[in-house]
C-alpha positions, 0 to 999 in steps of 0.5 A: 543724584541729589540724595547721593550728593546730600549723604556723601557730602554730609558724611564726608564733611562731618569726618573732615570737621572732626579731623580738622577741628583742633587746627581750626580752633588754633586758626580761629583764636589766632585770627580773633586775637584772643587774649586767653590761652587756647585752653581755658584753664580756669574752668578745668577741674581741680588737679585731683580730678585727673580723669575729668581734666583729661576729658575736658582737654580732649573735648575742648578740641571739638569745641564749635564742631557741633554747629558745622557737623549739624549744618554741613549736610544741608550746606553740601546738598545746596553746594553740590546741587547748585554746582552741578546745575550751574555747570550744566547750564554754563556748559550748554547743558552737557556736563560730560564734556570737559568744561573750561576752568572759568566755567568750573570756577563760576559754577563753584562760586554760584554753589558757594553763594547758594550756601549762604543761608546755612554757612553764615549762621554755622560759621558764626556759631562755630567761631564764637564757640571756639573763642569762648567757653560756651557750647554751640547750643548756648551760643545759638540761644544767646545770639537768638535772644540778642538779635533774633534771626538777624543776629544769626547772620552777623558778618553774613556779607563777608561770609557770602563773598568768602564762600563764593570766591573760595568754592570757585577756587575749590572746584576749579583747583580740584578738577584741574588737578585731577585732569593733570595727574589722572590717567586711564591706566591708574590702578584703584590704589593709584586713583585713591592716592591721587584723589587724596593729593588733589583734594589736599591741593584744592584745600590749600589753594582755596584757603590761600585765596580767601584767607584775608577775607576769612581773617576779617570774617572771624574778627567781625563775628567775634569782635564783641567777645574779645576783651581788648575790643569789648565796649559797654553793652557789647554782644548784639550781632551786626546783621550783614556787611557794613552798617550798625546794629540798631541795639548796639551802635558802638559796633563798628562796620566791617570796613571799619574793623578791617581798617582797625586791624591793618592800623593796629597790626599791619598787613600780617594780621590778615595772614595770621594762622595761614600756615596752620590753616593750610596744614588743616586744609590739606588733611581735611580736604584730602579726607573729605574728597576721598570719602565723598568720591568713595560714597558717591560710587557706592551710592551710585551702585 
């Protein structure tokens, strides 16, 4: 079962990332407050190289996707394995019974916490690649050179809290939505459509619940890349929530960044990009759950 969870999660996650990455780039840039345009035109080839220009524009929409695609298999293996084990334990060892909403949420939150070791560096590399002109590999090498292993976990604390809360609501909303709309008389086509609907709703509920934390996480992870906030000698990662980087004492704590965001732009800064994010969340999670459910059925056979 773990192998089925791994491959179904990996493949469905990879499909979802490719489908949703263009909107994810817009979300990240809005949250980060990037001063540069969404496509860095200063590195697009000359006008006479039309083919190269078109290729650059298309590939730019996949910027930052390599990190989550490569990491999503391990993340989903941890997520679903921990979720299923936690659900069985919290539900007195029997996951065939219909667990309560609180039990589902708690199991999902534990699954989200378990993804920390994969999610934190994956999110960091993705966000930094999306607001810069570097590839995911280049970003990873730079972070490692500057801060070694702790450098890959900049913003790890806020990322782990976001994942715990978010995955709690993710599984909770998906399971409760399925219970509300599914019947034994449903045809295969009806079941497929309802999986799409429930998956999309789960994505919207999840991102709405954690969006302020996600906005803060993006600012923490891209703070030194933004031209309007970049101090001298910036670029060394802050390992976890709060504290100062040993090699870059000018980097503010997560709490300080949150206060500065609010002081400069008000409460709306924590919801900038929510509309784009929810459109992406519905599409991506509808596709992910549909692919996941289909693959799990096929692998179970």
